[in-house]
C-alpha positions in Angstrom: 62.9 168.3 75.1 64.9 166.1 72.9 64.9 162.2 73.6 67.8 162.5 76.2 66.5 165.2 77.8 62.8 163.4 78.1 64.3 160.3 79.6 66.2 162.2 82.3 63.0 164.4 83.1 61.1 161.3 83.5 63.8 159.8 85.8 63.5 163.2 87.8 59.7 162.5 88.2 60.0 159.1 89.4 62.9 159.8 91.9 60.6 162.9 93.1 57.4 160.5 93.3 59.7 158.2 95.4 60.7 160.8 97.7 57.3 162.1 98.2 56.4 158.5 98.9 58.9 158.4 101.7 57.8 161.8 103.2 54.1 160.8 102.8 54.8 157.2 104.8 56.2 159.4 107.7 53.1 161.3 107.6 51.0 157.7 107.8 53.1 156.6 110.5 51.9 159.7 112.5 48.5 159.6 111.3 47.3 156.0 111.3 46.2 155.8 114.8 43.0 155.1 116.4 41.0 158.4 116.7 38.4 159.8 119.4 36.1 162.7 119.1 38.2 164.4 121.8 41.2 164.5 119.3 42.2 167.9 117.9 45.4 169.1 116.0 48.5 167.1 115.2 49.3 166.1 118.7 46.3 166.4 121.3 45.4 162.8 120.5 44.5 160.0 123.0 46.7 157.6 121.5 49.6 159.7 122.1 49.0 161.1 125.5 48.0 157.5 126.7 51.3 156.2 126.0 49.9 153.7 123.5 51.6 155.1 120.5 54.8 153.1 119.7 57.6 155.5 120.2 59.7 154.0 117.4 57.2 155.4 115.0 58.3 159.0 115.2 61.8 157.8 115.2 61.3 156.1 112.0 59.3 158.9 110.7 62.4 161.1 110.9 64.4 158.7 108.9 62.0 158.5 106.4 62.0 162.2 106.2 65.7 162.4 105.4 65.4 159.8 102.8 62.4 161.8 101.3 64.2 165.3 101.9 67.2 164.0 99.9 65.0 162.8 96.8 62.6 166.0 97.1 65.7 167.8 95.1 64.2 165.9 92.1 60.9 167.6 92.5 62.7 170.8 92.5 64.3 170.0 89.2 61.2 168.7 87.7 58.9 171.5 88.6 61.6 174.4 87.5 62.2 172.4 84.2 58.5 172.7 83.3 58.7 176.6 83.3 59.6 178.2 79.7 63.5 179.0 79.3 62.1 182.6 78.4 61.5 183.4 82.0 64.7 182.9 83.5 64.4 185.4 86.4 61.1 183.6 87.4 62.8 180.1 87.0 65.5 181.3 89.2 63.4 182.5 92.2 61.3 179.6 91.9 64.2 177.2 92.0 65.9 178.9 94.9 62.4 178.7 96.7 62.6 174.9 95.8 65.9 174.4 97.2 64.9 176.1 100.6 61.3 173.8 100.4 63.7 171.0 100.7 65.3 171.9 103.9 61.8 173.3 105.4 60.1 169.9 104.3 62.5 167.9 106.4 62.4 170.7 109.5 58.8 170.5 109.7 58.5 166.8 109.2 61.0 166.5 112.3 59.3 169.0 114.2 55.8 167.1 114.2 57.3 163.9 114.9 59.2 165.3 117.8 55.7 166.8 119.2 54.2 163.2 118.7 57.5 161.6 120.6 57.1 164.2 123.6 53.3 163.5 123.8 53.8 159.9 123.8 56.8 159.7 126.2 55.4 162.5 129.0 52.0 161.2 128.9 52.2 158.1 131.0 54.7 159.9 133.3 53.7 163.2 134.1 49.6 162.9 133.1 48.1 163.6 130.1 47.0 167.3 131.0 50.7 168.4 131.8 52.1 166.4 128.9 49.8 168.5 126.7 50.4 171.6 128.3 54.3 171.1 127.7 54.0 170.3 124.3 51.7 173.0 123.7 54.2 175.3 125.1 56.9 173.9 122.9 54.7 174.1 119.8 53.9 177.9 120.7 57.4 178.7 121.3 58.4 177.3 117.8 55.7 178.5 115.6 57.2 182.3 115.4 60.3 180.7 113.8 58.6 178.2 111.7 55.7 180.0 110.0 57.9 182.4 108.1 59.5 179.5 106.4 56.4 178.4 104.9 56.5 181.3 102.6 59.3 180.1 100.1 57.2 176.9 100.1 54.1 178.5 99.2 55.9 180.5 96.6 57.4 177.6 94.9 54.3 175.9 94.1 52.5 179.1 93.7 54.6 180.2 90.8 54.7 176.9 89.2 50.7 177.0 89.3 50.5 180.5 88.0 52.9 179.8 85.0 51.0 176.6 84.1 47.7 178.7 84.2 49.2 181.3 82.1 50.4 178.9 79.6 54.1 179.3 80.1 55.1 176.0 80.6 55.3 173.0 78.4 52.1 171.7 79.7 48.4 172.3 78.6 46.1 174.0 81.2 44.2 170.7 81.6 47.2 169.6 83.7 46.1 172.0 86.5 43.9 168.8 87.4 47.2 167.2 88.5 48.8 170.1 90.2 50.1 169.9 93.9 48.3 173.1 94.7 44.9 171.3 93.3 45.4 167.9 95.0 46.9 169.6 98.1 43.4 171.8 98.5 41.4 168.9 98.0 42.9 166.2 100.1 43.0 168.9 103.0 39.4 169.9 102.3 37.6 166.6 102.2 38.2 165.8 106.0 37.0 169.2 107.0 34.2 168.8 104.6 33.0 165.3 106.2 33.5 166.9 109.7 31.2 169.5 108.7 28.6 167.2 107.4 29.0 165.3 111.0 30.7 162.4 109.7 32.0 160.5 112.7 35.9 161.1 113.2 37.9 158.4 111.4 41.6 157.5 110.7 41.3 158.2 107.1 40.6 161.7 107.7 43.8 162.5 109.7 45.6 160.3 107.2 44.3 162.3 104.3 44.8 165.7 105.8 48.1 165.2 107.2 49.9 163.6 104.3 48.0 166.0 101.8 50.9 167.9 100.6 53.4 164.7 100.0 50.7 163.1 98.4 49.6 165.7 96.2 53.2 166.5 94.9 53.4 162.4 94.2 50.4 162.7 92.2 52.0 165.5 90.0 55.1 163.5 89.5 53.4 160.5 88.4 51.1 162.8 86.2 54.2 164.7 84.6 56.0 161.6 84.0 53.2 159.9 82.1 52.5 163.0 80.1 56.2 163.5 79.1 56.5 159.6 78.2 53.3 159.7 75.9 54.5 163.0 74.4 58.0 161.6 73.8 56.4 158.4 72.2 54.2 160.4 70.0 57.3 162.5 68.6 59.2 159.4 68.1 56.2 157.8 65.7 56.4 160.7 63.4 
C-alpha cells in the first residue's frame, strides 16, 4: 500500500471497529442481566420472563445494531483488501459473502432482541411457562429460514482465515492470533469451559459468549490498524 492507501485502510479499520462496538453494545444490553442456575439459551432467562428486564433495552439493541450494521461495510472492505490481488476470484467470493454478512448480522441482531422483548412482555401477562412456549415456537419456526444464512457469514471469515494461514494476505502468519475466527472461538469457549469446571453461573459468561463474534471482529480491526500504522511508519522512516 502507498501512503494514501494506508491511511484509507486504517480509517476503514477504525470505522469497522466502531461498528463492531455498536453491535457488541447491543449484545451487552441483552446479556448484562442477573443470571440464575436455571437460565438456558438466549431467552429462557428468569430476568426476561419475570418482566424485570427493561423493554427499552431490546429496542435500543435494534437501534445500535442498525448503526453497527451500516459500519460493518468497512469491516468487509478491510478483510477483503487484505487478500492478495492475484486471487481475484477468491476476493470476489469473499466480498460478496461479506456484503451478505452485513444484512445477516442486523437480521440476527433484531431476531434475538425480538425474542427478548417477547419473553419480557408476555411473561408477566400470560405466565412464564406460556411465554416460554410461545417464544420457543417462534424460535423453532424461524430457525429453518435463518440457519442457511450463516453459511455466507462463515465463508466470509473462513476464506480470510485460510488465506492468512496460507500466506496469501499482506500479514505475517502470527496475525492469526488476532483473527476473528481465533477470538470468536476463544470468547465462546471460555464460558463453556468455566461451566464444565462447575464455576457458578455469572453475568460475564453470558456477556462473553453472546458478544463473542462482534468483540472478536473488533479485536482484529484494532490489530490490523495498529499493524498497518507501524508498517507505514517503518516504510516512511527508510
